[in-house]
C-alpha positions in Angstrom: 37.7 195.4 38.0 39.7 198.8 36.9 39.3 199.7 33.4 42.1 199.3 31.1 42.9 202.7 29.8 46.1 201.9 29.0 47.2 200.0 25.7 50.1 198.1 27.3 48.8 196.1 30.7 50.5 193.7 32.9 49.7 191.2 35.5 52.4 189.4 38.1 51.3 186.4 39.7 53.6 184.9 42.2 53.3 181.4 41.2 54.7 180.3 44.6 52.4 181.3 47.1 49.2 181.0 44.1 48.7 185.3 44.8 49.2 188.2 42.8 52.7 190.0 43.2 51.6 193.0 44.8 54.8 196.0 44.8 56.5 194.8 41.8 58.1 198.0 40.3 58.0 197.7 36.6 59.4 200.1 33.4 58.2 200.3 30.3 60.6 201.2 27.5 60.6 201.7 23.7 63.9 200.7 21.0 65.4 203.7 20.0 67.7 203.8 17.8 70.5 201.7 19.2 69.1 201.9 22.5 66.1 202.4 24.7 63.9 204.8 26.0 61.8 205.0 29.1 58.4 205.6 28.6 56.9 205.1 32.1 57.2 202.8 35.3 54.5 201.7 37.5 54.2 199.0 40.7 51.6 196.3 40.6 48.6 197.0 42.8 47.3 194.6 45.2 45.9 192.5 42.7 49.3 192.3 41.1 48.4 194.7 37.8 48.9 197.6 36.6 46.3 199.0 34.1 47.9 202.5 34.0 51.3 202.5 32.1 50.6 204.9 28.9 47.6 206.8 27.7 45.1 205.4 24.7 46.8 206.7 21.2 50.6 207.4 22.6 52.0 203.9 21.1 53.3 203.6 17.6 54.2 200.3 15.7 57.6 199.2 17.3 59.7 197.1 20.1 58.8 197.7 23.4 59.8 196.0 26.7 58.8 195.7 30.0 61.7 195.1 32.9 60.2 194.0 36.3 61.8 194.4 39.5 61.7 190.8 40.5 64.5 190.8 43.0 63.4 193.5 45.0 60.1 191.8 45.0 61.6 188.5 46.8 64.1 190.3 48.8 61.3 192.4 50.6 60.0 188.7 51.2 62.6 187.3 52.9 63.2 184.8 49.8 66.1 184.1 47.7 66.0 183.9 43.9 67.5 183.8 41.1 66.5 186.1 38.3 66.9 189.8 39.5 65.1 191.5 36.7 62.7 189.9 34.1 62.7 191.4 30.6 60.1 190.6 28.3 60.3 192.3 25.1 57.6 192.1 22.4 56.4 193.4 19.3 53.5 196.1 19.0 52.2 195.8 15.5 49.0 197.4 15.8 48.8 200.0 18.3 45.3 200.8 18.4 45.0 196.9 19.9 45.6 196.4 23.6 48.4 194.4 24.8 48.3 192.3 28.2 51.3 191.0 29.0 51.2 188.8 32.3 54.5 186.9 34.0 54.2 184.0 36.4 56.5 184.4 38.9 58.5 182.2 41.1 62.0 182.6 42.8 63.7 180.1 39.9 61.5 180.4 37.3 58.9 182.8 35.5 57.0 182.2 32.1 54.9 184.6 30.0 52.6 185.1 27.2 50.4 187.5 25.2 47.0 187.8 27.4 43.5 189.7 27.0 
């Protein structure tokens, strides 16, 4: 397993196939005034993970969001889906803590939670 150096990590599992969702593009943003500021982008690896979005010590206590490009993921597999993007908004209260945000994904539904 890759070392988790980023304070924000994610793992996407394709619950329809029962396998990791490799190749999902992800955008990390932070709430900034009346909008959102891009912090980082990444793509899930063969295990469906991104462990290197941002460097340690780069977060503040703010509101963040991850946008998963789920439409492109399913289109590339030739599968119709309902959600072109999944946006998960969460609050970082303790910047020194690790925040793992998994996404369980199928063409017509998704679920997320705060992982460890």
